[in-house]
C-alpha positions as CSV (number, residue, x, y, z in Angstrom):
1,M,4.0,-29.8,-19.7
2,L,4.7,-26.5,-17.9
3,P,4.9,-26.6,-14.1
4,Q,1.7,-25.7,-12.3
5,V,1.5,-23.2,-9.5
6,S,-1.5,-21.9,-7.5
7,V,-1.9,-18.3,-6.3
8,V,-4.6,-17.6,-3.7
9,G,-5.7,-14.0,-3.8
10,G,-6.0,-11.5,-6.6
11,G,-4.9,-8.4,-4.8
12,L,-1.7,-6.5,-5.6
13,A,0.6,-9.1,-4.3
14,G,-1.3,-12.1,-5.8
15,S,-1.6,-10.3,-9.2
16,E,2.1,-9.5,-9.3
17,A,3.0,-13.0,-8.3
18,A,0.8,-14.5,-10.9
19,W,2.3,-12.3,-13.6
20,Q,5.8,-13.0,-12.6
21,L,5.2,-16.7,-12.6
22,A,3.4,-16.7,-15.9
23,R,6.0,-14.6,-17.7
24,R,8.6,-17.2,-16.6
25,G,6.7,-20.0,-18.3
26,L,4.8,-21.5,-15.5
27,R,1.1,-22.4,-15.6
28,V,-0.8,-20.4,-12.9
29,T,-4.2,-21.0,-11.4
30,L,-5.3,-17.7,-9.8
31,Y,-7.9,-18.1,-7.1
32,E,-10.0,-15.0,-6.4
33,Q,-13.2,-14.8,-4.3
34,K,-14.6,-11.8,-6.3
35,P,-17.1,-11.4,-7.7
36,L,-18.7,-14.2,-5.6
37,A,-17.7,-12.5,-2.3
38,R,-16.0,-9.3,-1.1
39,T,-14.3,-8.2,2.0
40,P,-15.8,-5.2,3.9
41,A,-13.2,-2.9,2.3
42,Q,-13.7,-3.9,-1.3
43,T,-16.1,-2.2,-3.7
44,S,-15.2,-3.4,-7.2
45,D,-14.6,-6.8,-8.9
46,Y,-11.3,-5.8,-10.5
47,L,-8.1,-7.6,-9.5
48,A,-5.4,-5.6,-7.6
49,E,-8.1,-3.3,-6.1
50,M,-6.7,-0.3,-4.3
51,V,-9.0,-0.1,-1.3
52,C,-7.4,2.5,1.0
53,S,-6.1,5.2,-1.3
54,N,-5.2,5.8,-4.9
55,S,-1.7,6.8,-4.1
56,F,1.5,4.7,-4.3
57,R,3.2,7.5,-2.2
58,G,6.4,9.3,-3.0
59,A,7.9,9.0,-6.5
60,S,11.3,10.6,-5.8
61,L,14.4,8.5,-5.3
62,S,15.0,10.4,-2.1
63,N,12.2,8.3,-0.7
64,A,12.7,4.6,0.1
65,V,9.4,3.8,-1.6
66,G,10.6,5.8,-4.6
67,L,13.6,3.5,-4.8
68,L,11.2,0.5,-4.5
69,K,9.2,1.8,-7.5
70,E,12.2,2.0,-9.7
71,E,13.3,-1.5,-8.7
72,M,9.9,-2.8,-9.5
73,R,10.0,-1.1,-12.9
74,R,13.4,-2.7,-13.7
75,A,12.1,-6.1,-12.5
76,G,9.3,-6.0,-15.0
77,S,6.5,-5.3,-12.5
78,L,2.9,-5.5,-13.9
79,I,1.7,-3.3,-11.0
80,M,4.2,-0.6,-11.7
81,A,3.5,-0.7,-15.5
82,A,-0.2,-0.3,-14.8
83,A,0.4,2.5,-12.3
84,D,2.6,4.5,-14.6
85,A,0.0,4.1,-17.4
86,T,-2.9,5.3,-15.3
87,R,-1.4,8.0,-13.2
88,V,-3.2,11.2,-12.2
89,P,-1.6,14.4,-10.9
90,A,-0.4,14.1,-7.3
91,G,2.5,16.4,-6.8
92,G,5.5,14.5,-5.7
93,A,3.6,11.2,-5.4
94,L,2.5,8.5,-7.8
95,A,-1.3,8.3,-7.7
96,V,-3.6,6.5,-10.2
97,D,-7.1,6.4,-11.6
98,R,-8.3,3.4,-9.6
99,E,-10.8,2.1,-12.1
100,R,-8.4,2.3,-15.1
101,F,-5.7,0.7,-13.0
102,G,-7.9,-2.2,-12.0
103,V,-9.0,-2.7,-15.6
104,A,-5.4,-2.7,-16.8
105,V,-4.3,-5.4,-14.3
106,T,-7.4,-7.5,-14.7
107,E,-7.4,-7.6,-18.5
108,T,-3.7,-8.2,-18.7
109,L,-3.8,-11.2,-16.4
110,S,-7.0,-12.5,-18.0
111,G,-5.4,-12.3,-21.4
112,H,-2.3,-14.3,-20.5
113,P,-2.3,-17.8,-21.9
114,N,-0.5,-19.2,-18.9
115,I,-3.0,-17.9,-16.3
116,T,-6.4,-19.6,-15.4
117,R,-8.6,-17.7,-13.1
118,V,-10.9,-19.6,-10.7
119,D,-13.5,-17.6,-8.8
120,G,-14.4,-18.9,-5.4
121,V,-13.7,-18.6,-1.7
122,V,-10.7,-20.6,-0.5
123,T,-11.2,-21.9,3.1
124,R,-8.1,-23.9,3.6
125,L,-4.6,-24.2,2.1
126,P,-4.7,-26.0,-1.2
127,D,-3.3,-29.5,-1.2
128,A,-1.5,-28.9,-4.5
129,R,2.0,-27.5,-4.1
130,P,3.6,-25.2,-4.7
131,V,1.2,-22.4,-3.8
132,I,1.5,-18.7,-3.0
133,V,-1.0,-17.4,-0.5
134,A,-1.6,-13.7,-0.9
135,T,-4.9,-13.2,0.7
136,G,-4.2,-9.8,2.2
137,P,-5.2,-7.9,5.3
138,L,-8.7,-9.4,5.4
139,T,-7.9,-13.0,5.0
140,G,-11.1,-15.0,5.5
141,D,-11.7,-16.4,9.0
142,A,-11.7,-20.1,7.8
143,L,-8.5,-19.8,5.8
144,A,-6.9,-17.8,8.6
145,A,-7.9,-20.4,11.1
146,D,-6.4,-23.2,8.9
147,L,-3.2,-21.2,8.6
148,A,-3.0,-20.6,12.3
149,A,-3.6,-24.2,13.1
150,R,-0.7,-25.3,10.8
151,L,1.6,-22.7,12.4
152,G,0.7,-23.8,15.9
153,Q,-0.2,-20.2,17.0
154,T,-3.2,-17.9,16.9
155,Q,-3.4,-15.3,14.2
156,L,-2.3,-11.7,14.8
157,A,-4.4,-8.8,13.9
158,Y,-4.4,-5.0,14.0
159,Y,-6.6,-2.4,12.4
160,D,-6.0,-0.4,9.2
161,A,-8.0,2.6,8.3
162,I,-9.2,4.2,5.0
163,S,-9.9,7.9,4.3
164,P,-13.2,9.4,3.1
165,I,-13.7,10.5,-0.6
166,I,-15.5,13.7,-1.5
167,A,-17.2,14.8,-4.7
168,A,-15.2,17.6,-6.3
169,D,-18.2,19.6,-7.2
170,S,-19.3,19.8,-3.6
171,I,-16.1,21.6,-2.5
172,N,-16.2,25.4,-2.0
173,F,-13.3,26.7,-4.1
174,E,-13.8,30.2,-2.7
175,K,-12.2,28.8,0.4
176,A,-10.2,25.9,-0.9
177,W,-7.2,26.3,-3.2
178,R,-4.9,24.2,-5.4
179,Q,-1.3,23.9,-4.2
180,S,1.2,21.1,-3.7
181,R,3.2,21.4,-0.5
182,Y,6.3,23.6,-1.2
183,D,4.9,23.7,-4.8
184,K,6.5,20.3,-5.3
185,G,5.7,18.6,-8.6
186,G,4.5,21.9,-10.2
187,D,1.0,20.5,-10.9
188,D,-0.9,21.8,-7.9
189,A,-2.5,18.3,-7.6
190,Y,-3.7,18.9,-4.0
191,L,-6.6,20.9,-2.7
192,N,-6.1,22.7,0.6
193,C,-8.6,23.9,3.2
194,A,-7.3,26.2,5.9
195,L,-8.3,26.5,9.5
196,D,-7.5,29.3,11.9
197,E,-6.7,28.7,15.5
198,A,-10.3,28.9,16.7
199,E,-11.5,26.6,13.9
200,Y,-8.8,24.1,14.6
201,A,-9.7,24.0,18.3
202,G,-13.3,23.5,17.5
203,F,-12.4,20.7,15.0
204,I,-10.3,18.9,17.7
205,D,-13.1,19.2,20.2
206,A,-15.6,17.8,17.7
207,L,-13.3,14.8,17.0
208,D,-13.1,14.1,20.7
209,K,-16.9,14.2,21.2
210,A,-17.9,12.4,18.0
211,D,-19.4,8.9,18.0
212,K,-16.9,6.1,17.2
213,V,-17.5,2.6,15.9
214,K,-16.8,0.3,18.8
215,A,-14.6,-2.8,18.4
216,R,-16.3,-6.1,18.9
217,D,-15.6,-7.9,22.2
218,F,-13.4,-10.6,20.5
219,E,-11.3,-8.0,18.6
220,E,-8.0,-6.7,19.9
221,V,-7.4,-3.2,18.4
222,R,-3.7,-2.9,17.3
223,Y,-3.2,0.1,15.0
224,F,-0.4,0.5,12.5
225,E,1.5,3.6,13.5
226,G,1.8,4.7,9.9
227,C,-2.0,4.7,9.5
228,L,-3.6,5.9,12.7
229,P,-7.2,7.2,12.8
230,I,-7.2,10.9,13.2
231,E,-9.1,10.8,16.5
232,V,-6.4,8.5,17.9
233,M,-3.7,11.0,16.9
234,A,-5.8,13.9,18.3
235,A,-6.1,12.0,21.6
236,R,-2.4,12.1,22.0
237,G,-2.4,15.9,22.2
238,A,-4.3,18.9,20.8
239,Q,-1.4,19.9,18.5
240,T,-0.6,16.4,17.2
241,L,-2.6,16.8,14.0
242,R,-0.8,20.1,13.2
243,Y,2.4,18.1,13.1
244,G,0.8,15.3,11.1
245,P,-1.8,15.3,8.3
246,M,-2.9,18.9,9.1
247,K,0.6,20.5,9.1
248,P,0.5,24.0,7.5
249,V,4.1,24.1,6.3
250,G,4.9,24.7,2.6
251,L,1.5,26.2,1.9
252,T,0.1,29.8,1.6
253,N,-3.5,30.6,1.6
254,P,-4.1,32.8,-1.4
255,H,-7.4,34.0,-0.1
256,K,-5.8,35.5,3.0
257,K,-2.2,35.8,1.8
258,E,-0.8,34.0,4.9
259,R,0.3,30.6,6.1
260,P,-2.6,28.9,7.7
261,Y,-2.7,27.7,11.3
262,A,-3.7,24.2,10.1
263,V,-4.5,22.7,6.7
264,V,-6.5,19.8,5.5
265,Q,-5.3,18.5,2.2
266,L,-7.3,16.6,-0.4
267,R,-5.7,14.5,-3.2
268,Q,-7.2,13.9,-6.6
269,E,-8.8,10.4,-7.0
270,D,-9.4,10.1,-10.7
271,A,-8.1,11.3,-14.0
272,N,-11.0,13.7,-14.5
273,G,-10.7,15.3,-11.0
274,T,-14.3,14.4,-10.0
275,A,-13.3,13.1,-6.6
276,F,-10.8,13.8,-3.9
277,N,-9.8,11.9,-0.8
278,I,-8.9,13.6,2.5
279,V,-5.2,12.9,3.0
280,G,-4.4,11.1,6.2
281,F,-7.9,11.3,7.5
282,Q,-8.5,7.6,8.4
283,T,-11.2,7.4,11.0
284,R,-13.3,5.1,13.2
285,M,-16.1,7.7,13.5
286,T,-19.6,6.6,12.6
287,Y,-20.8,7.8,9.2
288,P,-23.1,10.5,10.6
289,A,-20.3,11.7,12.8
290,Q,-17.9,11.9,9.9
291,A,-20.4,14.0,7.9
292,E,-20.9,16.4,10.8
293,V,-17.2,16.7,11.8
294,F,-15.7,17.0,8.4
295,R,-18.2,19.6,7.2
296,R,-16.7,21.8,9.9
297,I,-13.7,22.2,7.7
298,P,-13.8,25.5,5.7
299,G,-14.6,24.6,2.1
300,L,-16.2,21.3,3.0
301,E,-19.4,22.7,4.5
302,E,-21.5,21.1,1.7
303,A,-19.3,18.1,1.2
304,E,-20.9,15.2,-0.6
305,F,-19.3,11.9,0.6
306,M,-18.7,9.4,-2.1
307,R,-17.1,7.1,0.5
308,F,-16.9,7.4,4.2
309,G,-13.8,6.4,6.1
310,S,-13.7,3.1,7.9
311,V,-11.4,0.8,9.8
312,H,-10.7,-2.9,9.0
313,R,-8.8,-5.8,10.3
314,N,-5.4,-6.8,9.0
315,T,-4.1,-10.3,9.5
316,F,-0.4,-11.2,9.4
317,V,2.0,-13.8,10.6
318,N,5.1,-13.4,12.7
319,A,7.3,-13.6,9.6
320,P,10.7,-14.0,11.3
321,K,9.5,-17.0,13.1
322,V,7.3,-18.8,10.6
323,L,8.8,-18.0,7.2
324,S,12.0,-19.2,5.6
325,P,14.3,-16.6,4.0
326,S,12.5,-17.4,0.7
327,L,9.0,-16.6,2.2
328,E,8.1,-20.3,2.5
329,L,6.3,-21.6,5.6
330,H,8.5,-23.7,7.8
331,A,5.4,-25.7,8.9
332,A,4.1,-26.3,5.3
333,P,6.8,-26.8,2.7
334,G,5.7,-25.6,-0.7
335,V,3.5,-22.9,0.7
336,F,4.8,-19.4,0.1
337,L,3.3,-16.2,1.6
338,A,3.2,-12.8,-0.2
339,G,1.8,-9.4,0.5
340,Q,0.4,-7.9,3.7
341,I,-0.1,-11.3,5.3
342,T,3.7,-11.5,5.7
343,G,4.0,-8.2,7.6
344,V,4.8,-5.8,4.8
345,E,2.6,-2.7,4.7
346,G,1.5,-0.7,1.6
347,Y,0.5,-1.2,-1.9
348,L,4.0,-1.2,-3.4
349,E,5.5,-3.3,-0.6
350,S,2.8,-5.9,-1.1
351,A,3.3,-6.1,-4.8
352,A,7.1,-6.3,-4.3
353,C,6.6,-9.1,-1.9
354,G,4.5,-11.0,-4.5
355,L,7.3,-10.5,-7.0
356,L,9.9,-11.8,-4.6
357,A,7.8,-14.8,-3.6
358,A,7.5,-15.7,-7.3
359,V,11.2,-15.4,-7.9
360,F,12.0,-17.6,-4.9
361,L,9.4,-20.2,-5.9
362,V,10.8,-20.4,-9.5
363,A,14.3,-20.9,-8.1
364,S,13.0,-23.6,-5.8
365,L,11.4,-25.5,-8.7
366,R,14.6,-25.2,-10.8
367,G,16.7,-26.5,-7.9
368,E,18.7,-23.3,-7.9
369,V,20.3,-21.5,-5.0
370,R,17.8,-19.0,-3.7
371,P,18.7,-15.6,-5.3
372,D,18.8,-12.8,-2.7
373,P,18.5,-9.2,-3.8
374,P,21.3,-7.0,-2.3
375,A,20.8,-5.6,1.2
376,T,21.4,-2.1,-0.2
377,S,18.2,-2.4,-2.4
378,A,14.6,-1.7,-1.3
379,F,13.9,-5.3,-2.1
380,G,16.6,-6.3,0.3
381,G,15.3,-3.9,2.9
382,L,11.8,-5.5,2.7
383,L,13.3,-8.9,3.2
384,A,15.4,-7.7,6.1
385,H,12.2,-6.5,7.9
386,L,10.6,-9.9,7.4
387,R,13.7,-11.8,8.6
388,T,14.6,-9.7,11.6
389,P,13.3,-11.2,14.9
390,H,11.4,-8.9,17.2
391,D,9.6,-9.3,20.5
392,D,6.5,-7.7,19.0
393,F,6.8,-8.1,15.2
394,Q,4.7,-5.4,13.4
395,P,3.9,-4.6,9.8
396,S,6.0,-1.9,8.2
397,N,6.3,0.1,5.0
398,I,9.8,0.3,3.4
399,T,11.9,2.9,5.0
400,W,15.6,3.9,4.8
401,A,16.0,2.3,8.2
402,H,15.7,-1.1,6.5
403,V,18.7,-0.3,4.2
404,P,22.3,-0.1,5.4
405,P,23.7,3.4,5.8
406,F,25.9,4.8,3.0
407,V,29.5,3.9,3.5
408,G,32.0,6.1,1.7
409,P,33.2,9.7,1.4
410,L,30.4,12.2,1.5
411,P,30.5,15.9,2.1
412,R,30.2,16.6,5.8
413,N,27.1,18.9,5.4
414,M,25.3,16.9,2.7
415,A,21.6,17.4,2.9
416,K,19.5,14.3,4.0
417,R,17.7,14.3,0.6
418,D,21.0,14.1,-1.3
419,R,22.3,11.4,1.0
420,Y,19.2,9.3,0.4
421,E,19.6,9.8,-3.4
422,K,23.1,8.5,-3.1
423,M,21.8,5.5,-1.2
424,A,19.2,4.9,-4.0
425,E,21.9,5.2,-6.7
426,R,24.0,2.6,-4.7
427,G,21.0,0.3,-4.3
428,L,20.1,0.4,-8.0
429,G,23.7,-0.2,-9.0
430,D,23.9,-3.2,-6.7
431,L,20.6,-4.6,-8.0
432,D,21.8,-4.9,-11.6
433,A,23.6,-8.2,-11.1
434,W,20.6,-9.7,-9.3
435,L,18.2,-8.5,-12.0
436,A,20.5,-10.0,-14.7
437,V,19.9,-13.4,-13.2
438,V,16.2,-13.2,-12.4
439,E,15.2,-11.3,-15.6
440,A,17.3,-13.4,-18.1
441,G,15.4,-13.6,-21.3
442,L,12.3,-11.7,-20.0
443,G,10.9,-8.5,-21.4
444,P,8.8,-5.7,-19.9
445,P,5.1,-6.3,-19.3
446,A,2.7,-5.7,-22.2
447,L,-0.5,-4.2,-20.9
448,S,-3.7,-5.3,-22.7
449,G,-6.1,-3.5,-20.3
450,L,-5.5,0.1,-21.4
């Protein structure tokens, strides 16, 4: 009889964990609350739903998340295989058609003989062990309370925000134009809307005066610095957005033959280019306020909103205190955590955490020494973040700050991009021995949902 493992949560982390366990010969029961229930951020019944954006961010190995992508590919990641198979133009980023991506993951897991899906809301940690809990940023109140009680501490929460989506045929292309920043990627995957100085000033003033959704009395608002609502950024200074999501560098307005004062970028949402999301425009404005303020942007005067932006809670534990190095709860042996509930942030980071939790769990079942990925890898960097004590532990994306600096002879004036690529080359080289152990006898994922 094959060993039995439970996975709670069918998001990116839970889906990846279930896949990794199943392909290693374990029987997996995957608990997912959809279609019986959804969180406020969910809109589909597919597994691995991408709720905030359709982008997995930078694809280049000069980006830490680009290194993570390549490590995931080499480790037989289902999430990366589905993303590569359903990608849409996005300049230097990897973006996907969300529906096709969800179909690919859902049908592949549903078709695996070692995986049994159980639909239902889980309100407490299952008694059967081992179990991987990957319930994501909107872990249900009952399950979160049960987890907090076992940890002997209250849950931690901050707010994460999602950007609006606009119908492509409602955009005025006599004002907007296609161009990726610095023409990167060569596919002109982004739409750009330019603002002059007066238009920008009016936009900032409208942001300040717009109605915002108020936090409830019992909610403590703790934003993730990498995903701040635009009105929060604007409140830090009138020019803040021009150095953030509205920076004009690397772009030229062909309608006026000049570099704009500020630019709003929109990224393609689907393979057919019928929808675009406003890049970096997470917001807590009310829906009517969003329509009014965003239609001030040149080219979006008649914008049809397919989804308004919103802000939602994210629940996570103090990983350095409550998790073992193998992502197992000190207070509940046999319970492993994966994904954003651990304190990683981002689609790929969450999926990678699911992969690592599965690898650690399998090693535990086999009585093997826990296999640690090298510190020079992005996998190692994620674990370093989750293991490093901090007075105010906060979620984080993978960054080069999580990876040791390059040691060795390098040209004195080497560009930062080239140095990062050297670090990526080093990390991938160091990862080979680890992968040889964890991937022994395993092949790449076969997608049935495409």
